[in-house]
MIVOGU-468594 format. One line per 5 residues: for each residue x, y, z of C-alpha. Coordinates in Angstrom, 3 decimals, always signed. Each point is the difference from the previous one (the first is absolute). Example, Ala and Ser with C-alpha at 12.3 -4.5 7.8 and 13.67 -1.06 7.14 Angstrom:
+12.300:-4.500:+7.800; +1.370:+3.440:-0.660
REM end
This chain:
-52.592:+38.784:-90.276; +3.012:+1.376:+1.848; +3.323:-0.753:-1.669; +1.170:-3.241:+1.610; +3.605:+0.998:+0.621
-1.080:+3.391:+1.390; -2.377:-1.814:+2.348; +2.739:-2.424:+1.117; +2.328:+2.946:+0.653; -2.677:+1.784:+2.057
-0.519:-3.150:+2.039; +3.735:-0.297:+0.681; +0.244:-3.250:-1.961; +2.782:+0.907:-2.441; +3.550:-0.629:+1.176
+2.120:-1.009:-3.010; -0.699:-0.424:-3.713; +2.414:-1.392:-2.542; -1.279:+2.367:-2.706; -2.633:+2.440:+1.236
-0.554:+1.673:-3.383; -0.256:-3.304:-1.864; -2.354:-1.380:+2.634; -2.319:+2.994:-0.296; -0.135:-0.327:-3.782
-0.656:-3.736:+0.243; -2.877:+0.376:+2.452; -1.497:+2.877:-1.986; +0.000:-1.864:-3.311; -0.574:-3.663:+0.899
-1.812:-2.328:+2.344; +2.895:-1.988:+1.413; +0.565:-3.159:+2.001; +2.123:+0.462:+3.096; +0.951:-2.254:+2.871
+0.844:-0.203:+3.652; +1.385:-3.076:+1.728; -0.463:-1.437:+3.460; +2.109:-2.844:+1.355; -2.024:-2.496:+2.092
+2.291:+0.004:+3.044; -3.110:-0.275:+2.241; -3.581:-1.154:-0.525; -1.230:+3.582:+0.263; +1.110:+3.451:-1.015
+0.134:+2.767:+2.592; -0.956:+3.623:-0.603; +3.562:+0.966:-0.875; -0.208:-2.259:-3.067; -3.080:+1.535:-1.533
+1.140:+3.524:-0.904; +1.471:-1.086:-3.386; -3.085:-2.166:-0.601; -2.385:+2.854:+0.769; +2.061:+2.171:-2.343
-0.387:-2.666:-2.694; -3.753:+0.071:+0.641; +0.051:+3.746:-0.711; +1.507:-0.777:-3.412; -2.826:-2.484:-0.581
-2.576:+2.657:+0.881; +1.539:+2.150:-2.763; -0.475:-2.763:-2.576; +3.321:-1.846:+0.192; +0.339:-3.757:+0.631
+1.713:-1.222:+3.187; +2.018:-3.214:+0.039; +0.343:-1.435:+3.508; +3.051:-2.172:+0.353; +0.131:-2.359:+2.969
+3.570:-1.246:+0.324; -0.336:-3.737:+0.364; +3.616:-0.262:-1.249; +1.606:+3.152:+1.417; -1.704:-0.665:+3.340
+2.035:-3.177:+0.286; +3.190:+2.086:-0.106; -0.804:+3.216:+1.835; +0.651:+3.614:-0.945; +3.028:+1.448:+1.853
-1.362:+3.552:-0.441; -0.395:+1.782:+3.324; +1.299:-2.955:+2.014; +3.129:-0.344:+2.105; +0.055:-3.802:+0.065
-0.872:-3.038:-2.099; -3.617:-1.148:-0.117; -1.037:-3.398:+1.286; -0.912:-2.094:-3.045; -3.519:-1.443:-0.070
-1.233:-3.292:-1.416; -1.793:-0.221:-3.325; -3.182:-1.042:+1.842; +0.126:+3.065:+2.258; +0.656:+2.304:-2.941
-3.040:-1.467:-1.806; -2.197:+0.655:+3.046; +1.351:+3.536:+0.228; -0.754:+0.586:-3.694; -3.637:-0.997:+0.510
-0.395:+2.350:+2.967; +1.484:+2.958:-1.871; -2.083:-0.667:-3.119; -3.213:+0.274:+2.039; +1.103:+3.344:+1.392
+0.848:+1.356:-3.446; -3.459:-1.027:-1.183; -1.433:+2.284:+2.674; +1.873:+3.029:-1.333; -0.161:-0.352:-3.805
-2.694:-0.281:-2.621; +0.472:-3.169:-2.101; -3.146:+0.097:-2.136; +0.187:+3.238:-1.986; +1.550:+0.611:-3.416
+3.277:+0.894:+1.722; -0.437:-2.605:+2.741; +3.013:-0.955:+2.075; +2.040:-3.053:-0.953; +1.681:-2.149:+2.633
+3.173:-1.937:-0.782; +2.492:-2.139:+1.924; +3.647:+0.226:-1.053; +0.559:-3.659:+0.820; -1.714:-0.669:-3.335
+3.050:+1.249:-1.923; +2.810:+0.051:+2.603; -0.824:-3.467:+1.382; +0.564:-1.733:-3.329; +3.331:+1.705:-0.725
+3.124:-2.071:+0.570; +3.228:+1.470:+1.345; +1.808:-0.074:-3.357; -2.836:+1.931:-1.664; +0.056:+2.519:+2.818
+3.766:+0.580:-0.261; +0.207:+0.018:-3.821; -3.160:+1.965:-0.813; -0.047:+2.485:+2.848; +3.112:-0.231:+2.173
+1.992:+1.120:-3.043; -1.988:+3.220:-0.241; +0.842:+1.564:+3.357; +3.481:+1.028:+1.090; +1.083:-0.780:+3.569
+1.085:+3.613:+0.533; -3.485:+1.110:-1.032; -1.546:-2.261:+2.639; +2.465:+1.111:+2.686; -1.244:+3.543:-0.538
-3.507:-0.934:+1.187; -0.743:+1.226:+3.535; -1.707:-3.296:+0.892; +3.258:-1.808:-0.767; +2.611:+2.579:+1.012
-1.575:+0.461:+3.447; +0.417:-3.703:+0.737; +3.592:-0.539:-1.126; +1.448:+0.635:+3.467; -2.493:-2.170:+1.890
-0.218:-2.767:-2.604; -2.139:-0.809:-3.015; -0.494:-3.446:-1.523; +0.096:-0.540:-3.753; -3.682:-0.922:+0.285
-1.024:+3.471:+1.114; +2.675:+1.605:-2.196; -1.791:-1.487:-3.034; -3.427:+1.249:+1.090; +0.154:+3.311:-1.872
+0.761:-1.801:-3.279; -2.882:-2.423:+0.479; -2.367:+2.904:+0.543; +1.453:+1.535:-3.144; -0.954:-3.193:-1.867
-3.563:+0.498:+1.288; -0.280:+3.477:-1.516; +1.453:-1.268:-3.284; -2.451:-2.935:-0.074; -2.986:+2.229:+0.688
+1.191:+2.453:-2.652; +0.183:-2.786:-2.597; -3.114:-1.987:+0.891; -2.378:+2.580:+1.531; +1.083:+3.239:-1.654
+0.960:+1.382:+3.423; +1.734:+3.366:-0.311; +0.253:+1.227:+3.593; +1.017:-1.439:+3.372; -1.246:+1.609:+3.221
+1.652:-0.650:+3.355; +1.022:+1.407:+3.354; +3.109:+2.145:+0.228; +2.018:-3.044:+1.099; -0.738:-1.591:-3.398
+1.800:+2.600:-2.112; +3.049:-2.209:-0.526; -2.113:-2.991:-1.012; -2.121:+2.090:-2.367; +3.019:+1.488:-1.777
+1.517:-3.480:-0.356; -3.189:-1.041:-1.789; +0.311:+2.973:-2.342; +3.619:-0.970:-0.689; -1.039:-3.572:-0.876
-2.722:+1.307:-2.323; +2.425:+2.430:-1.647; +2.568:-2.706:-0.684; -2.465:-2.535:-1.393; -1.909:+2.363:-2.307
+0.747:+2.662:-2.587; +0.676:+3.669:+0.698; -3.632:+1.007:-0.604; -1.187:-1.980:+3.013; -1.335:+2.176:+2.794
-0.835:-1.114:+3.546; -0.254:+2.037:+3.170; +0.268:-0.234:+3.757; -1.630:+1.986:+2.758; +0.474:-0.231:+3.769
-2.026:+1.181:+2.963; +1.533:+1.517:+3.140; +0.155:-1.927:+3.244; -2.983:+0.943:+2.173; +1.011:+1.380:+3.396
-1.737:+1.754:+2.872; +0.380:+3.733:+0.499; +2.572:-0.654:+2.738; +2.096:-2.072:-2.412; -0.768:-3.377:+1.592
-1.027:-3.079:-1.963; -3.568:-0.232:-1.253; -2.151:-3.124:+0.215; +0.531:-1.258:+3.533; -2.575:-0.154:+2.785
+0.520:-0.836:+3.659; -0.397:-3.686:-0.853; +2.308:+0.037:-3.047; -0.494:+0.217:-3.764; -3.443:+0.935:-1.313
-0.880:-2.870:-2.343; -2.645:-0.182:-2.723; -0.996:-3.507:+1.118; -2.960:+0.293:+2.384; +1.330:-2.951:+2.026
+3.269:+1.825:+0.679; -1.435:+3.501:+0.453; -3.755:+0.042:+0.540; -2.126:+2.580:-1.857; -0.609:+1.710:+3.348
+3.750:+0.276:+0.698; +0.547:+1.117:-3.597; -2.676:+2.687:+0.388; +1.459:+1.144:+3.311; +3.482:+0.306:-1.482
-1.234:+2.585:-2.490; -2.317:+1.737:+2.497; +3.019:+0.601:+2.242; +1.964:+1.808:-2.714; +1.559:+3.233:+1.261
-1.327:+3.314:-1.316; +3.455:+0.653:-1.444; -0.227:-3.147:-2.165; -3.648:-0.445:-0.915; -0.172:+2.193:-3.123
+3.200:-1.540:-1.339; -1.504:-3.484:+0.471; -3.301:+1.005:-1.602; +1.966:+1.051:-3.087; +2.128:-3.148:-0.107
-2.477:-2.714:+0.959; -3.471:+1.112:-1.060; -1.590:+0.701:-3.369; -1.814:+3.096:+1.226; +0.088:+2.977:-2.331
+2.246:+2.970:+0.703; -2.879:+2.324:+0.946; -1.290:-2.410:+2.661; +3.456:-0.474:+1.532; +0.587:+3.750:+0.064
-3.362:+0.485:+1.733; +1.025:-2.559:+2.633; +3.293:+1.859:+0.428; -2.000:+3.057:+1.034; -1.826:-2.040:+2.658
+3.350:-1.188:+1.415; +1.018:+3.633:+0.407; -3.309:+1.386:+1.254; -1.759:-2.962:+1.688; +2.703:-2.518:+0.916
-2.066:-1.375:+2.908; -2.598:-1.362:-2.454; +2.658:-2.168:-1.708; -1.954:+0.017:-3.263; +3.117:-0.649:-2.055
+1.005:-2.999:+2.131; -3.509:-1.462:-0.151; -0.060:+0.380:-3.784; +3.449:-1.599:-0.326; -0.981:-2.947:+2.216
-3.274:-0.554:-1.848; +1.555:+0.214:-3.468; +2.857:-2.384:+0.817; -2.060:-2.562:+1.930; -2.630:-0.095:-2.739
+2.663:-0.403:-2.688; +1.877:-2.861:+1.675; -2.754:-1.799:+1.948; -3.304:+1.098:-1.551; -3.076:+1.857:+1.254
-1.217:-2.707:+2.421; +3.359:-0.065:+1.807; +0.011:+3.793:+0.150; -3.493:+0.003:+1.519; +1.167:-2.492:+2.630
+3.096:+2.073:+0.822; -2.143:+3.103:+0.440; -2.463:-1.913:+2.215; +2.818:-1.254:+2.244; +1.518:+3.479:+0.213
-3.324:+1.586:+0.973; -0.699:-2.690:+2.600; +3.387:+0.543:+1.626; -0.403:+3.773:-0.046; -3.421:-0.182:+1.632
+0.898:-2.895:+2.313; -2.984:-1.975:-1.304; +1.741:-3.333:-0.506; -3.305:-1.862:-0.071; -0.342:+1.052:-3.641
+2.991:-2.174:-0.930; +0.224:-3.692:-0.721; +2.496:-2.116:+1.937; +2.275:-0.139:-3.050; -0.139:+3.765:-0.439
+0.795:+0.501:+3.669; +2.968:-2.362:-0.177; +1.255:+1.900:-3.030; -0.488:+3.414:+1.573; +1.821:-0.864:+3.218
+2.793:-2.246:-1.271; +2.651:+2.582:+0.943; -1.284:+0.974:+3.458; +1.722:-1.436:+3.109; -1.129:-3.551:+0.695
+0.216:-2.516:+2.805; -0.776:-3.715:+0.220; -2.496:-1.314:+2.553; -1.475:-3.394:+0.775; -3.675:-0.722:-0.652
-1.063:+0.179:+3.645; -2.959:+1.914:+1.316; +1.030:+2.959:+2.164; -1.647:+3.069:+1.435; +0.570:+3.129:-2.018
+2.148:+1.491:+2.786; +2.336:-3.003:+0.171; +0.073:-0.289:-3.768; +1.079:+3.564:-0.822; +2.658:-0.072:+2.717
+1.445:-3.297:-1.267; +0.189:+1.261:-3.561; +1.521:+3.307:+1.203; -2.815:+2.217:-1.248; -0.339:+1.479:+3.490
+2.992:+0.135:+2.378; -1.793:-1.170:+3.184; -3.296:-1.409:+1.274; -0.879:+3.311:+1.595; +0.581:+1.824:-3.278
-1.800:-2.784:-1.902; -3.132:+0.369:+2.118; +0.120:+3.750:-0.488; +0.452:-0.357:-3.778; -2.965:-2.385:-0.265
-2.260:+2.100:+2.206; +0.869:+3.163:-1.964; -0.832:-1.651:-3.339; +3.596:+0.107:-1.241; +0.124:-3.713:-0.969
-1.494:-1.479:-3.168; +0.183:-3.549:-1.381; -0.448:-0.250:-3.771; -1.697:+3.393:+0.015; -2.397:-0.839:+2.878
+0.463:+2.139:+3.110; +0.312:-1.992:+3.243; -1.080:+1.833:+3.173; -0.732:-2.917:+2.390; +3.025:-1.022:+2.107
-1.601:-3.436:+0.430; -0.067:-0.613:-3.765; +1.601:-3.342:-0.939; +2.105:-0.165:-3.149; -0.925:-3.264:-1.756
+0.004:-1.756:-3.353; -2.853:+2.231:-1.130; +2.471:+2.899:-0.088; +2.487:-1.780:-2.231; -0.182:+0.772:-3.726
+0.371:-3.162:-2.075; +0.966:-1.549:+3.354; +3.459:+1.496:-0.636; +0.248:+3.630:+1.097; -1.689:+3.061:+1.433
+0.663:+3.719:-0.083; +0.066:+1.921:+3.270; -0.005:+3.761:+0.097; +0.870:+2.135:+3.005; -0.926:+3.634:-0.423
-0.339:+1.403:-3.494; +3.033:-1.353:-1.836; +1.777:-2.561:+2.157; -0.704:-3.281:-1.829; +1.379:-3.470:+0.686
-0.583:-3.275:-1.818; -0.381:-3.079:+2.204; +0.971:-3.236:-1.748; -1.324:-3.181:+1.586; +2.081:-3.156:+0.140
REM end
């Protein structure tokens, strides 16, 4: 098997290590437990969250045991890292709902049933029972204020304002690493590059509460960006979520399909578990046959299958093929609604109208003369059915779920009609 750290370096997944030589020796000689944390600030992760988790999964594939920490306690405070303003605090009930959503998504990524199966923990179990005096005496005493002021996540907020709540966050995360070290034998923390300060605080807590022979390590992953330097993980409609209700499998699939040639090999390395030889072969196709988009198709299939499963991938492919061919009849009403949720839409009443009047009123055709011409020439389709009779009456039979219909003018000019 390829050396794990060499593979991570080739994939562009190594940014900082607290002790690169010690880490290499540790991984070569032992099967270790290592952790990554996610704060439940929403009921779903988005694709920007999963790079450290996928990296942790790579460790699992090399025989190490991942510990998945969902921050039921830290999520109630909010990490100031990478933020310019204070987070809005959430209720305990909302945090609990968020924890459940994130747990389900982690179960999709990791193997829990093997000898080195993943373990899932919630830091509210040990932070939630700690009183303020314990916190200040047992841990607050360990970390100097000047040390904390040197953290980028804190220093960057001093001018704009930082509450004591968020100021204390890095120490609380340090308590997490110390707890996992003591109770789970956890030796390594993995996180995004913005977590470097929090990871090193954890190492400082471990160092000061154990003897000099204690060894723990931290590793961070670079921020993923596009080739043009812009932020990764946004689509036209906003963040790309792992929750199918927030970002449907079809939208998720399309996000990856639309990856630029300049980014696709980088993303295959970071996000997929394909072997090096297969990725390098796809790199050749990007150079020699870019129009076939083999690399993008592979990336979309691998990611959609990983997060949503094979059935959802099959559905996303079916919708994509139907839209490409124009054969909308192959889609269910729900699939059609999903596929066209971002196209221009207009509201209409549930009245029967001739096709000419209808497409003028909903601004598909600019005039009755043009409407008649469009219908006669076969340029108008309703829900994938071509309409060529100018006397055709649009009625309830054309409404999908009695709620909407899709009209197409020409090859690619779609509009969703919503009935009220």
